[in-house]
MMTF fields as JSON, N, C-alpha, C and O atoms, coordinates in Angstrom:
{
  "mmtfVersion": "1.0.0",
  "mmtfProducer": "UNKNOWN",
  "numBonds": 503,
  "numAtoms": 504,
  "numGroups": 126,
  "numChains": 1,
  "numModels": 1,
  "chainsPerModel": [1],
  "groupsPerChain": [126],
  "chainIdList": ["A"],
  "bondAtomList": [4, 2, 8, 6, 12, 10, 16, 14, 20, 18, 24, 22, 28, 26, 32, 30, 36, 34, 40, 38, 44, 42, 48, 46, 52, 50, 56, 54, 60, 58, 64, 62, 68, 66, 72, 70, 76, 74, 80, 78, 84, 82, 88, 86, 92, 90, 96, 94, 100, 98, 104, 102, 108, 106, 112, 110, 116, 114, 120, 118, 124, 122, 128, 126, 132, 130, 136, 134, 140, 138, 144, 142, 148, 146, 152, 150, 156, 154, 160, 158, 164, 162, 168, 166, 172, 170, 176, 174, 180, 178, 184, 182, 188, 186, 192, 190, 196, 194, 200, 198, 204, 202, 208, 206, 212, 210, 216, 214, 220, 218, 224, 222, 228, 226, 232, 230, 236, 234, 240, 238, 244, 242, 248, 246, 252, 250, 256, 254, 260, 258, 264, 262, 268, 266, 272, 270, 276, 274, 280, 278, 284, 282, 288, 286, 292, 290, 296, 294, 300, 298, 304, 302, 308, 306, 312, 310, 316, 314, 320, 318, 324, 322, 328, 326, 332, 330, 336, 334, 340, 338, 344, 342, 348, 346, 352, 350, 356, 354, 360, 358, 364, 362, 368, 366, 372, 370, 376, 374, 380, 378, 384, 382, 388, 386, 392, 390, 396, 394, 400, 398, 404, 402, 408, 406, 412, 410, 416, 414, 420, 418, 424, 422, 428, 426, 432, 430, 436, 434, 440, 438, 444, 442, 448, 446, 452, 450, 456, 454, 460, 458, 464, 462, 468, 466, 472, 470, 476, 474, 480, 478, 484, 482, 488, 486, 492, 490, 496, 494, 500, 498],
  "bondOrderList": [1, 1, 1, 1, 1, 1, 1, 1, 1, 1, 1, 1, 1, 1, 1, 1, 1, 1, 1, 1, 1, 1, 1, 1, 1, 1, 1, 1, 1, 1, 1, 1, 1, 1, 1, 1, 1, 1, 1, 1, 1, 1, 1, 1, 1, 1, 1, 1, 1, 1, 1, 1, 1, 1, 1, 1, 1, 1, 1, 1, 1, 1, 1, 1, 1, 1, 1, 1, 1, 1, 1, 1, 1, 1, 1, 1, 1, 1, 1, 1, 1, 1, 1, 1, 1, 1, 1, 1, 1, 1, 1, 1, 1, 1, 1, 1, 1, 1, 1, 1, 1, 1, 1, 1, 1, 1, 1, 1, 1, 1, 1, 1, 1, 1, 1, 1, 1, 1, 1, 1, 1, 1, 1, 1, 1],
  "groupList": [{"groupName": "MET", "atomNameList": ["N", "CA", "C", "O"], "elementList": ["N", "C", "C", "O"], "formalChargeList": [0, 0, 0, 0], "bondAtomList": [1, 0, 2, 1, 3, 2], "bondOrderList": [1, 1, 2], "singleLetterCode": "M", "chemCompType": "L-PEPTIDE LINKING"}, {"groupName": "LEU", "atomNameList": ["N", "CA", "C", "O"], "elementList": ["N", "C", "C", "O"], "formalChargeList": [0, 0, 0, 0], "bondAtomList": [1, 0, 2, 1, 3, 2], "bondOrderList": [1, 1, 2], "singleLetterCode": "L", "chemCompType": "L-PEPTIDE LINKING"}, {"groupName": "ASP", "atomNameList": ["N", "CA", "C", "O"], "elementList": ["N", "C", "C", "O"], "formalChargeList": [0, 0, 0, 0], "bondAtomList": [1, 0, 2, 1, 3, 2], "bondOrderList": [1, 1, 2], "singleLetterCode": "D", "chemCompType": "L-PEPTIDE LINKING"}, {"groupName": "SER", "atomNameList": ["N", "CA", "C", "O"], "elementList": ["N", "C", "C", "O"], "formalChargeList": [0, 0, 0, 0], "bondAtomList": [1, 0, 2, 1, 3, 2], "bondOrderList": [1, 1, 2], "singleLetterCode": "S", "chemCompType": "L-PEPTIDE LINKING"}, {"groupName": "LYS", "atomNameList": ["N", "CA", "C", "O"], "elementList": ["N", "C", "C", "O"], "formalChargeList": [0, 0, 0, 0], "bondAtomList": [1, 0, 2, 1, 3, 2], "bondOrderList": [1, 1, 2], "singleLetterCode": "K", "chemCompType": "L-PEPTIDE LINKING"}, {"groupName": "THR", "atomNameList": ["N", "CA", "C", "O"], "elementList": ["N", "C", "C", "O"], "formalChargeList": [0, 0, 0, 0], "bondAtomList": [1, 0, 2, 1, 3, 2], "bondOrderList": [1, 1, 2], "singleLetterCode": "T", "chemCompType": "L-PEPTIDE LINKING"}, {"groupName": "ASN", "atomNameList": ["N", "CA", "C", "O"], "elementList": ["N", "C", "C", "O"], "formalChargeList": [0, 0, 0, 0], "bondAtomList": [1, 0, 2, 1, 3, 2], "bondOrderList": [1, 1, 2], "singleLetterCode": "N", "chemCompType": "L-PEPTIDE LINKING"}, {"groupName": "VAL", "atomNameList": ["N", "CA", "C", "O"], "elementList": ["N", "C", "C", "O"], "formalChargeList": [0, 0, 0, 0], "bondAtomList": [1, 0, 2, 1, 3, 2], "bondOrderList": [1, 1, 2], "singleLetterCode": "V", "chemCompType": "L-PEPTIDE LINKING"}, {"groupName": "TYR", "atomNameList": ["N", "CA", "C", "O"], "elementList": ["N", "C", "C", "O"], "formalChargeList": [0, 0, 0, 0], "bondAtomList": [1, 0, 2, 1, 3, 2], "bondOrderList": [1, 1, 2], "singleLetterCode": "Y", "chemCompType": "L-PEPTIDE LINKING"}, {"groupName": "ALA", "atomNameList": ["N", "CA", "C", "O"], "elementList": ["N", "C", "C", "O"], "formalChargeList": [0, 0, 0, 0], "bondAtomList": [1, 0, 2, 1, 3, 2], "bondOrderList": [1, 1, 2], "singleLetterCode": "A", "chemCompType": "L-PEPTIDE LINKING"}, {"groupName": "GLY", "atomNameList": ["N", "CA", "C", "O"], "elementList": ["N", "C", "C", "O"], "formalChargeList": [0, 0, 0, 0], "bondAtomList": [1, 0, 2, 1, 3, 2], "bondOrderList": [1, 1, 2], "singleLetterCode": "G", "chemCompType": "PEPTIDE LINKING"}, {"groupName": "GLU", "atomNameList": ["N", "CA", "C", "O"], "elementList": ["N", "C", "C", "O"], "formalChargeList": [0, 0, 0, 0], "bondAtomList": [1, 0, 2, 1, 3, 2], "bondOrderList": [1, 1, 2], "singleLetterCode": "E", "chemCompType": "L-PEPTIDE LINKING"}, {"groupName": "GLN", "atomNameList": ["N", "CA", "C", "O"], "elementList": ["N", "C", "C", "O"], "formalChargeList": [0, 0, 0, 0], "bondAtomList": [1, 0, 2, 1, 3, 2], "bondOrderList": [1, 1, 2], "singleLetterCode": "Q", "chemCompType": "L-PEPTIDE LINKING"}, {"groupName": "ARG", "atomNameList": ["N", "CA", "C", "O"], "elementList": ["N", "C", "C", "O"], "formalChargeList": [0, 0, 0, 0], "bondAtomList": [1, 0, 2, 1, 3, 2], "bondOrderList": [1, 1, 2], "singleLetterCode": "R", "chemCompType": "L-PEPTIDE LINKING"}, {"groupName": "CYS", "atomNameList": ["N", "CA", "C", "O"], "elementList": ["N", "C", "C", "O"], "formalChargeList": [0, 0, 0, 0], "bondAtomList": [1, 0, 2, 1, 3, 2], "bondOrderList": [1, 1, 2], "singleLetterCode": "C", "chemCompType": "L-PEPTIDE LINKING"}, {"groupName": "ILE", "atomNameList": ["N", "CA", "C", "O"], "elementList": ["N", "C", "C", "O"], "formalChargeList": [0, 0, 0, 0], "bondAtomList": [1, 0, 2, 1, 3, 2], "bondOrderList": [1, 1, 2], "singleLetterCode": "I", "chemCompType": "L-PEPTIDE LINKING"}, {"groupName": "HIS", "atomNameList": ["N", "CA", "C", "O"], "elementList": ["N", "C", "C", "O"], "formalChargeList": [0, 0, 0, 0], "bondAtomList": [1, 0, 2, 1, 3, 2], "bondOrderList": [1, 1, 2], "singleLetterCode": "H", "chemCompType": "L-PEPTIDE LINKING"}, {"groupName": "PRO", "atomNameList": ["N", "CA", "C", "O"], "elementList": ["N", "C", "C", "O"], "formalChargeList": [0, 0, 0, 0], "bondAtomList": [1, 0, 2, 1, 3, 2], "bondOrderList": [1, 1, 2], "singleLetterCode": "P", "chemCompType": "L-PEPTIDE LINKING"}],
  "groupTypeList": [0, 1, 2, 2, 1, 3, 4, 5, 1, 0, 6, 7, 7, 8, 9, 10, 7, 10, 9, 7, 3, 1, 7, 9, 11, 12, 9, 10, 4, 9, 10, 4, 7, 1, 7, 11, 13, 10, 11, 9, 9, 7, 11, 12, 0, 10, 4, 8, 3, 11, 11, 1, 12, 13, 4, 14, 12, 11, 2, 9, 12, 13, 13, 13, 2, 11, 13, 0, 2, 10, 13, 1, 3, 9, 0, 3, 9, 12, 11, 13, 11, 9, 1, 13, 13, 13, 1, 2, 12, 1, 2, 11, 1, 2, 13, 12, 9, 9, 11, 14, 9, 11, 9, 2, 9, 13, 3, 9, 11, 15, 5, 11, 15, 16, 10, 10, 17, 12, 11, 13, 3, 2, 6, 2, 10, 11],
  "groupIdList": [1, 2, 3, 4, 5, 6, 7, 8, 9, 10, 11, 12, 13, 14, 15, 16, 17, 18, 19, 20, 21, 22, 23, 24, 25, 26, 27, 28, 29, 30, 31, 32, 33, 34, 35, 36, 37, 38, 39, 40, 41, 42, 43, 44, 45, 46, 47, 48, 49, 50, 51, 52, 53, 54, 55, 56, 57, 58, 59, 60, 61, 62, 63, 64, 65, 66, 67, 68, 69, 70, 71, 72, 73, 74, 75, 76, 77, 78, 79, 80, 81, 82, 83, 84, 85, 86, 87, 88, 89, 90, 91, 92, 93, 94, 95, 96, 97, 98, 99, 100, 101, 102, 103, 104, 105, 106, 107, 108, 109, 110, 111, 112, 113, 114, 115, 116, 117, 118, 119, 120, 121, 122, 123, 124, 125, 126],
  "secStructList": [7, 2, 2, 2, 2, 2, 2, 2, 2, 2, 2, 2, 2, 2, 2, 2, 2, 2, 2, 2, 2, 2, 2, 2, 2, 2, 2, 2, 2, 2, 2, 2, 2, 2, 2, 2, 2, 2, 2, 2, 2, 2, 2, 2, 2, 2, 2, 2, 2, 2, 2, 2, 2, 2, 2, 2, 2, 2, 2, 2, 2, 2, 2, 2, 2, 2, 2, 2, 2, 2, 2, 2, 2, 2, 1, 7, 2, 2, 2, 2, 2, 2, 2, 2, 2, 2, 2, 2, 2, 2, 2, 2, 2, 2, 2, 2, 2, 2, 2, 2, 2, 2, 2, 2, 2, 2, 2, 2, 2, 2, 2, 2, 2, 2, 6, 1, 1, 7, 7, 7, 7, 6, 6, 6, 6, 7],
  "xCoordList": [71.883, 70.983, 70.192, 68.99, 70.876, 70.212, 69.229, 68.152, 69.626, 68.716, 67.46, 66.358, 67.614, 66.47, 65.541, 64.319, 66.132, 65.358, 64.636, 63.474, 65.312, 64.726, 63.56, 62.498, 63.753, 62.676, 61.496, 60.341, 61.789, 60.735, 59.932, 58.701, 60.649, 59.961, 59.111, 57.986, 59.651, 58.893, 57.649, 56.573, 57.812, 56.661, 55.595, 54.399, 56.034, 55.092, 54.358, 53.146, 55.104, 54.49, 53.494, 52.366, 53.921, 53.017, 51.774, 50.665, 51.96, 50.835, 49.875, 48.656, 50.441, 49.606, 48.812, 47.616, 49.493, 48.816, 47.754, 46.649, 48.078, 47.108, 45.907, 44.769, 46.162, 45.069, 44.157, 42.934, 44.752, 43.951, 43.13, 41.953, 43.758, 43.064, 41.908, 40.811, 42.146, 41.112, 39.958, 38.79, 40.29, 39.251, 38.414, 37.187, 39.066, 38.334, 37.414, 36.269, 37.909, 37.096, 35.9, 34.777, 36.137, 35.051, 34.055, 32.851, 34.564, 33.667, 32.766, 31.579, 33.326, 32.52, 31.433, 30.283, 31.816, 30.823, 29.758, 28.566, 30.195, 29.253, 28.326, 27.126, 28.883, 28.058, 27.009, 25.854, 27.406, 26.455, 25.333, 24.16, 25.697, 24.704, 23.768, 22.555, 24.336, 23.511, 22.539, 21.382, 22.993, 22.118, 20.987, 19.827, 21.31, 20.29, 19.268, 18.063, 19.754, 18.843, 17.985, 16.798, 18.589, 17.841, 16.745, 15.619, 17.063, 16.063, 14.925, 13.755, 15.267, 14.239, 13.358, 12.142, 13.978, 13.206, 12.258, 11.109, 12.732, 11.872, 10.705, 9.567, 10.984, 9.922, 8.897, 7.691, 9.373, 8.479, 7.641, 6.452, 8.269, 7.536, 6.451, 5.359, 6.752, 5.746, 4.552, 3.404, 4.831, 3.738, 2.904, 1.674, 3.583, 2.858, 2.02, 0.886, 2.585, 1.876, 0.621, -0.442, 0.73, -0.431, -1.495, -2.686, -1.06, -2.004, -2.7, -3.908, -1.937, -2.518, -3.514, -4.592, -3.163, -4.069, -5.353, -6.446, -5.229, -6.407, -7.301, -8.522, -6.686, -7.47, -8.163, -9.307, -7.471, -8.079, -9.27, -10.305, -9.12, -10.221, -11.405, -12.554, -11.123, -12.207, -12.909, -14.136, -12.13, -12.709, -13.555, -14.645, -13.057, -13.822, -15.117, -16.164, -15.067, -16.278, -17.26, -18.466, -16.752, -17.619, -18.323, -19.516, -17.564, -18.17, -19.21, -20.255, -18.925, -19.917, -21.179, -22.293, -20.997, -22.156, -22.978, -24.208, -22.301, -23.009, -23.796, -24.936, -23.177, -23.891, -25.1, -26.176, -24.906, -26.015, -27.135, -28.308, -26.78, -27.801, -28.559, -29.779, -27.834, -28.474, -29.427, -30.529, -28.993, -29.863, -31.104, -32.215, -30.907, -32.046, -33.025, -34.241, -32.486, -33.351, -34.162, -35.285, -33.593, -34.28, -35.325, -36.121, -35.335, -36.276, -37.671, -37.843, -38.637, -40.029, -40.291, -39.477, -41.429, -41.789, -41.925, -41.516, -42.499, -42.654, -41.288, -41.082, -40.372, -39.032, -38.287, -37.6, -38.435, -37.79, -38.373, -37.645, -39.695, -40.328, -39.844, -39.597, -39.708, -39.198, -37.754, -37.357, -36.991, -35.606, -35.58, -34.776, -36.463, -36.537, -36.854, -36.242, -37.825, -38.188, -36.993, -36.716, -36.303, -35.143, -34.041, -33.399, -33.821, -32.813, -33.208, -32.355, -34.487, -34.97, -34.712, -34.308, -34.954, -34.69, -33.202, -32.844, -32.354, -30.912, -30.472, -29.607, -31.075, -30.763, -31.155, -30.425, -32.306, -32.769, -31.816, -31.491, -31.37, -30.413, -29.094, -28.505, -28.644, -27.424, -27.625, -26.738, -28.789, -29.074, -29.063, -28.487, -29.701, -29.748, -28.35, -28.014, -27.554, -26.182, -25.371, -24.58, -25.564, -24.846, -25.28, -24.451, -26.582, -27.08, -26.481, -26.091, -26.406, -25.82, -24.343, -23.854, -23.642, -22.221, -22.036, -21.119, -22.911, -22.836, -23.123, -22.446, -24.133, -24.473, -23.32, -23.004, -22.696, -21.544, -20.399, -19.733, -20.17, -19.09, -19.382, -18.481, -20.639, -21.005, -20.848, -20.357, -21.258, -21.146, -19.684, -19.337, -18.841, -17.411, -16.82, -15.96, -17.277, -16.785, -17.196, -16.393, -18.442, -18.928, -18.154, -17.739, -17.961, -17.214, -15.795, -15.256, -15.201, -13.843, -13.796, -12.85, -14.791, -14.831, -15.025, -14.36, -15.918, -16.253, -15.411, -15.618, -14.485, -13.591, -14.121, -13.562, -15.144, -15.639, -16.492, -16.707, -16.974, -17.834, -17.048, -15.872, -17.709, -17.078, -17.195, -18.259, -16.072, -16.098, -16.546, -16.198, -17.301, -17.801, -17.146, -17.133, -16.619, -16.038, -17.108, -18.134, -16.865, -17.829, -17.944, -18.942, -16.958, -16.952, -17.725, -17.934, -18.171, -18.934, -20.264, -20.97, -20.593, -21.884, -21.893, -22.943, -20.783, -20.759, -20.288, -20.205],
  "yCoordList": [-17.97, -18.772, -17.924, -18.113, -17.011, -16.108, -15.228, -14.907, -14.838, -14.038, -14.827, -14.278, -16.11, -16.956, -17.13, -17.079, -17.336, -17.494, -16.192, -16.203, -15.095, -13.788, -13.54, -13.083, -13.842, -13.676, -14.581, -14.17, -15.812, -16.765, -16.257, -16.293, -15.785, -15.25, -14.03, -13.887, -13.16, -11.988, -12.409, -11.835, -13.413, -13.909, -14.493, -14.315, -15.19, -15.745, -14.608, -14.674, -13.564, -12.412, -11.746, -11.446, -11.513, -10.895, -11.761, -11.241, -13.051, -13.959, -13.863, -13.864, -13.78, -13.648, -12.352, -12.341, -11.251, -9.953, -9.992, -9.485, -10.586, -10.71, -11.545, -11.224, -12.621, -13.476, -12.702, -12.786, -11.95, -11.151, -10.125, -9.915, -9.488, -8.488, -9.12, -8.563, -10.269, -10.965, -11.391, -11.247, -11.913, -12.336, -11.134, -11.225, -10.008, -8.809, -8.334, -7.959, -8.348, -7.92, -8.836, -8.368, -10.138, -11.095, -11.034, -11.196, -10.801, -10.682, -9.461, -9.513, -8.368, -7.177, -7.438, -7.032, -8.13, -8.469, -9.4, -9.208, -10.413, -11.367, -10.649, -10.92, -9.738, -8.978, -8.167, -8.114, -7.529, -6.73, -7.613, -7.241, -8.772, -9.704, -10.181, -10.265, -10.488, -10.947, -9.87, -10.165, -8.636, -7.527, -7.377, -7.23, -7.412, -7.273, -8.398, -8.162, -9.616, -10.753, -10.645, -10.969, -10.192, -10.021, -8.983, -9.195, -7.86, -6.817, -7.347, -7.084, -8.089, -8.646, -9.64, -9.668, -10.455, -11.437, -10.747, -11.164, -9.688, -8.961, -8.32, -8.356, -7.739, -7.12, -8.17, -7.932, -9.318, -10.391, -10.901, -11.176, -11.027, -11.476, -10.461, -10.841, -9.178, -8.149, -8.295, -8.173, -8.559, -8.753, -9.98, -9.937, -11.081, -12.292, -12.033, -12.501, -11.286, -10.976, -10.164, -10.453, -9.153, -8.337, -9.181, -9.05, -10.041, -10.904, -11.865, -12.083, -12.431, -13.353, -12.624, -13.146, -11.429, -10.642, -10.316, -10.414, -9.931, -9.617, -10.847, -10.753, -12.004, -13.232, -13.621, -14.076, -13.441, -13.762, -12.845, -13.294, -11.562, -10.627, -10.977, -10.933, -11.325, -11.712, -12.968, -13.059, -13.936, -15.183, -14.913, -15.467, -14.068, -13.73, -13.028, -13.317, -12.108, -11.412, -12.386, -12.293, -13.317, -14.319, -15.164, -15.447, -15.568, -16.371, -15.564, -16.098, -14.275, -13.429, -13.302, -13.388, -13.095, -12.973, -14.263, -14.216, -15.414, -16.691, -16.878, -17.34, -16.515, -16.639, -15.708, -16.085, -14.476, -13.509, -14.018, -13.948, -14.529, -15.067, -16.212, -16.316, -17.066, -18.185, -17.709, -18.238, -16.702, -16.171, -15.506, -15.696, -14.723, -14.047, -15.055, -14.881, -16.101, -17.129, -17.853, -18.289, -17.978, -18.702, -17.837, -18.351, -16.524, -15.622, -15.731, -16.007, -15.509, -15.491, -14.13, -13.213, -14.01, -12.755, -11.634, -10.501, -11.948, -10.934, -10.478, -9.293, -11.418, -11.069, -10.191, -9.241, -10.526, -9.712, -8.303, -7.333, -8.19, -6.871, -6.069, -4.869, -6.715, -6.031, -5.571, -4.487, -6.397, -6.018, -4.814, -3.901, -4.808, -3.662, -2.373, -1.332, -2.458, -1.27, -0.797, 0.4, -1.728, -1.35, -0.738, 0.229, -1.284, -0.713, 0.692, 1.573, 0.902, 2.246, 3.215, 4.358, 2.739, 3.592, 3.949, 5.093, 2.966, 3.214, 4.175, 5.025, 4.031, 4.964, 6.388, 7.337, 6.531, 7.853, 8.429, 9.615, 7.61, 8.076, 8.519, 9.525, 7.762, 8.146, 9.494, 10.347, 9.684, 10.948, 12.107, 13.16, 11.906, 12.955, 13.271, 14.435, 12.248, 12.457, 13.247, 14.115, 12.95, 13.683, 15.139, 16.032, 15.389, 16.773, 17.524, 18.683, 16.875, 17.506, 17.81, 18.868, 16.891, 17.107, 18.289, 19.091, 18.397, 19.533, 20.84, 21.844, 20.827, 22.031, 22.431, 23.616, 21.464, 21.751, 22.334, 23.272, 21.784, 22.289, 23.721, 24.561, 24.012, 25.383, 26.335, 27.452, 25.903, 26.721, 27.018, 28.146, 26.024, 26.217, 27.174, 27.989, 27.077, 27.965, 29.409, 30.327, 29.61, 30.956, 31.523, 32.681, 30.709, 31.149, 31.54, 32.527, 30.779, 31.06, 32.376, 33.148, 32.637, 33.864, 35.081, 36.099, 34.993, 36.137, 36.229, 37.127, 35.332, 35.427, 34.83, 35.089, 34.068, 33.382, 34.285, 35.451, 33.75, 34.547, 35.736, 35.618, 36.854, 38.077, 38.107, 37.857, 38.42, 38.528, 39.927, 40.9, 40.016, 41.292, 41.647, 40.836, 42.804, 43.229, 43.937, 44.358, 44.062, 44.714, 46.205, 46.825, 46.796, 48.229, 48.547, 49.722, 47.526, 47.795, 48.421, 47.93, 49.489, 50.114, 51.094, 51.666, 51.311, 52.279, 53.601, 54.535],
  "zCoordList": [-12.441, -11.684, -10.681, -10.499, -10.052, -9.134, -9.875, -9.373, -11.099, -11.91, -12.277, -12.248, -12.621, -12.959, -11.748, -11.882, -10.576, -9.357, -9.034, -8.628, -9.212, -8.964, -9.92, -9.498, -11.21, -12.197, -11.866, -11.98, -11.457, -11.12, -9.916, -9.917, -8.894, -7.717, -8.071, -7.59, -8.907, -9.33, -10.119, -9.953, -10.973, -11.738, -10.809, -11.04, -9.761, -8.79, -8.072, -7.869, -7.688, -7.027, -7.964, -7.571, -9.224, -10.195, -10.428, -10.548, -10.489, -10.678, -9.481, -9.651, -8.28, -7.084, -7.096, -6.803, -7.441, -7.521, -8.612, -8.42, -9.745, -10.835, -10.415, -10.76, -9.666, -9.209, -8.259, -8.364, -7.332, -6.401, -7.167, -6.875, -8.147, -8.95, -9.719, -9.759, -10.322, -11.081, -10.171, -10.532, -8.998, -8.053, -7.628, -7.57, -7.329, -6.918, -8.035, -7.783, -9.261, -10.402, -10.595, -10.787, -10.546, -10.728, -9.565, -9.763, -8.358, -7.208, -7.378, -7.053, -7.884, -8.13, -9.154, -8.982, -10.233, -11.265, -10.7, -10.937, -9.948, -9.363, -8.384, -8.348, -7.594, -6.649, -7.374, -6.951, -8.474, -9.249, -9.801, -9.75, -10.322, -10.861, -9.745, -9.939, -8.583, -7.466, -7.011, -6.711, -6.957, -6.565, -7.577, -7.191, -8.859, -9.903, -9.807, -9.895, -9.625, -9.517, -8.257, -8.279, -7.167, -5.925, -6.081, -5.63, -6.719, -6.951, -7.814, -7.536, -8.858, -9.743, -8.978, -9.165, -8.115, -7.347, -6.378, -6.229, -5.716, -4.781, -5.53, -5.06, -6.685, -7.491, -7.919, -7.845, -8.363, -8.795, -7.628, -7.784, -6.45, -5.269, -4.903, -4.48, -5.066, -4.798, -5.726, -5.299, -7.004, -7.967, -7.603, -7.647, -7.241, -6.856, -5.607, -5.504, -4.66, -3.427, -3.719, -3.17, -4.574, -4.933, -5.623, -5.339, -6.525, -7.247, -6.285, -6.382, -5.367, -4.39, -3.502, -3.216, -3.067, -2.229, -2.988, -2.429, -4.252, -5.064, -5.209, -5.078, -5.48, -5.637, -4.333, -4.345, -3.214, -1.918, -1.644, -1.151, -1.964, -1.762, -2.651, -2.211, -3.9, -4.81, -4.308, -4.355, -3.829, -3.323, -2.083, -1.939, -1.196, 0.014, -0.365, 0.215, -1.333, -1.771, -2.409, -2.18, -3.203, -3.832, -2.774, -2.886, -1.733, -0.672, 0.113, 0.483, 0.37, 1.06, 0.219, 0.737, -1.09, -1.984, -1.994, -1.98, -2.018, -2.018, -0.724, -0.748, 0.419, 1.699, 1.729, 2.192, 1.226, 1.21, 0.311, 0.679, -0.859, -1.759, -1.097, -1.227, -0.39, 0.303, 1.378, 1.526, 2.132, 3.189, 2.598, 3.095, 1.532, 0.912, 0.317, 0.405, -0.285, -0.882, 0.188, -0.066, 1.373, 2.446, 3.146, 3.931, 2.872, 3.547, 2.939, 1.752, 3.786, 3.306, 2.655, 2.765, 1.984, 1.322, 2.354, 2.099, 3.515, 4.56, 5.093, 5.353, 5.25, 5.748, 4.731, 5.104, 3.445, 2.415, 2.373, 2.163, 2.575, 2.597, 3.802, 3.685, 4.951, 6.151, 5.912, 6.34, 5.236, 4.909, 3.979, 4.165, 2.972, 2.048, 2.811, 2.572, 3.735, 4.529, 5.36, 5.435, 5.972, 6.805, 5.941, 6.352, 4.769, 3.868, 3.431, 3.324, 3.181, 2.846, 3.996, 3.782, 5.226, 6.397, 6.487, 6.765, 6.251, 6.308, 5.202, 5.414, 4.02, 2.929, 3.313, 3.028, 3.959, 4.395, 5.444, 5.396, 6.379, 7.382, 6.734, 7.13, 5.746, 5.013, 4.325, 4.352, 3.71, 3.025, 4.009, 3.735, 5.154, 6.171, 6.709, 6.93, 6.915, 7.403, 6.381, 6.751, 5.101, 4.049, 4.035, 3.862, 4.216, 4.261, 5.443, 5.308, 6.598, 7.785, 7.556, 7.951, 6.926, 6.653, 5.707, 5.883, 4.699, 3.775, 4.502, 4.276, 5.378, 6.135, 7.048, 7.164, 7.691, 8.549, 7.734, 8.173, 6.554, 5.701, 5.27, 5.269, 4.902, 4.512, 5.69, 5.526, 6.863, 8.062, 8.377, 8.725, 8.257, 8.511, 7.489, 7.821, 6.255, 5.195, 5.476, 5.311, 5.9, 6.211, 7.393, 7.372, 8.416, 9.593, 9.193, 9.693, 8.309, 7.843, 7.083, 7.241, 6.272, 5.468, 6.37, 6.177, 7.344, 8.195, 9.459, 10.275, 9.628, 10.773, 12.052, 13.118, 11.995, 13.178, 14.039, 13.708, 15.135, 16.01, 16.562, 16.907, 16.636, 17.125, 18.64, 19.204, 19.287, 20.738, 21.103, 20.433, 22.143, 22.587, 23.892, 24.818, 23.987, 25.259, 26.076, 25.542, 27.343, 28.234, 27.924, 28.293, 27.26, 26.955, 25.703, 25.401, 24.944, 23.712, 24.084, 24.965, 23.421, 23.612, 24.774, 25.064, 25.446, 26.55, 26.095, 26.892]
}
């Protein structure tokens, strides 16, 4: 009888240890599945966010274009001609700025090649 009670108690202990082991194993598997699903959800949300941002930008550009078209349509021929002249002036300013930037870049390159301005000491030429 003592042997039966001892075996029963040991079986209960083994069952408890087995249950803890099984729970730990299943928790690990469940955790892995949850992490994978979480990563997939975050990735999907990123894609949706990018798509939404792109659509918002396209919609904003479409609305700007519609407003611009409306304003241009409402302008008189003289106003449109004045706008063309001003745009030509701005294009010329852009061209000049690009030329200046190129000249500055060439100047910096030459200075870099030749070592920059040479310093002169007071003893030079004496």
